[in-house]
N, C-alpha and C positions, 0 to 999 in steps of 0.2 A: 504494497498501500503505498502510495505519497504521501510524502508531509505535505503541508500545506506551507508555503513561506508568506511573507507578509504582503507580497507583491497580488499573490493568488489573493488573499484576504483581503486585502484592499479593493482589487478587483471586482472578487464577490458583493461588499457593502456600494461599489456604486451601481452597478448592477441594481439592488433593492432600492436601492436610495431612489434612481433614474422611476422601476416601477413606480413607487410609491408616488414620488412626482406626478408621473402620469396620470395617475388612476386619480390624485387629489382634481386635476386640472380638467379629466373629464367634465364636462358641467352640463345639464338639461338643455338642449338647444331644439325651436322650432322644428317639428317635424313636417311642419310644412304651412299655406298660408291660403285666407278663408277670404274670397272675394265679396265684400259689402253687398246685400242690395238695398235699393231703397224699403222700408217697409210700407204697407199697406194703411192708407189713412187711418188713423184713430188705432191703430195696430199692436203699437211697441210700450210696454209696459214702463210708463214712465215713473213705479215706485220707486221711493227710498232714492231716486234722485238717479235714478238705471238708465246707460246710456244706450242708447238707440244704435242700431248699425247704420253706418253710409256708405251710399253707394259707389261701386267703385273702390273703397278704400280695402287695402289689406290687412287683414288682422291674421296674425301670428298663431298658429298650433300647438300645440304640446301633448307627447302623450307620456310624457316623464314628470317629474317635480323634483326640486331640489333634494338632496338625500337627508332624510329625518333624524334628530340630532339630539343630543338633552337641552338646547336651544337652535332649537329650527325658524328661521327666520320668514315670516310672512306679513302678508299685508290682508286686515281685520278690515272686512267691506260686513255689510246689513243686508238681511235679508226677510224676507216675510216668508214663514211655513205656513203660513197660514191658506184653506182653500180663496183664492181671486187674489192674492198678495202675489208680491212680483218675484214671488218665485219659481211661478208657472206652474208646472204638474203636483203631483203627491211626492212625496220622498221617496229616493229610490231604493233605500234601504226596506222599509215595507210598507209602501204604497199608500201611505196617510198621510194628514195635514197636522202640523203641528201649531201648537198657541206658539204668539210672538211673545206672552210671559213663562216657556221652557226652554231653558239653554240649551240649545241645539244648533248645528252646523252643519254647513255642505261644505266637504274640502277639494280639493283642483283635482284634477282626473289623476295624476302618477300617485299622488296620497292615498286618493280613496281607494285605490289599489283591487278594481277590479271589487268591490263589498270587501271587500276584507277588512277595514276598519268598522263596516256596519255596526253599527249600535255598540260599539266601544265608547270609551270615554278619552280626551285630551285636556291637558292644561295650557294654558292661553294667561300670555302673562303678558300684564302692558298696563301704561297708566299707572307703574308701580303698585297695582296688585295684582293678583290671579284669582281664577275660578277655573269650574270643569264643564263640562259640554259635551254633548252627544252627540255622532256622526249620525245625521241620518239622512246625509242627502249628499252628489256629489256635484260640487260645481265645474263644469263640463268645460277642457281647454281644448278639447278634438271640434267641436261644432259650434253653430250659433247660428243668427242672423237668418234663422228662419220661423216658423209658428209656433212648432214647440216650446221653442226657448225665448219666445215674447219679441223677436225683432230685437234682442240682443246679443252684443259681441261675444264671441269664447271667451271664457274666463284665462286670465293669465296661468301661469304654471304656480305659483305661489299665492292661493287666496283661500284664505279661512272666510267665508262666509257663514256671518255668524244672525243668529238672533237678538231683538233688544233684549231680552232677557240676558243675552250673553255683554252686551254694552254698558247694561244699565249694573250689572257683578263689576265688570272694572272702573266704575264710577265716572263713565262717559258720559255729559248731558247733552240734549238734541241739541243745545245750544253752541254745544261746544263745536272749534271747525272740523279737529276731527272727527266729528261724529260721522259716521258710513267709510268713511276712508283711513287707517293710522297702520302705523306700522309696530306688531308685535311679534314672540316668540312663543312657542309650544311645541310641545312633546307630548308621547303617549303616555296617558295615567298610569 
């Protein structure tokens, strides 16, 4: 058996370090783009200041989301999970609607992970507070600008779309400029 020399050990170290750097450098990149269509008159849901698709605008779509860590960075948005709310149809996890006073969330497609996080709780940190919420839906990052999605664009790949109960638990008032759009961190509970 050959003895490893210092050169061999250094070479091995360089190879391992390079592989680690390459893995960390891999980011979730768009898997394509969706061309926006003008919504039919009065059919885009503007609830909670939601955006409507713009004709001809290109929207990035994602099948992935950033890696989940103990402090996963995300954008907290607001959604009504009630029937007739800006969330559209019933929740993907249970086919039901949920009251705005219940702490529930929808996660971007990659984090939703083909329903693997359904009915699990996450811990959200924001505004100097933390709260738990149950995952009940997907904030679809792969499609949008259609009737099923209330003619709203696809979600970004880093969204935690939360009920009003989550925002209130974090102590954010509706009069606060951050209401509806705030940087947070989260992790699985």
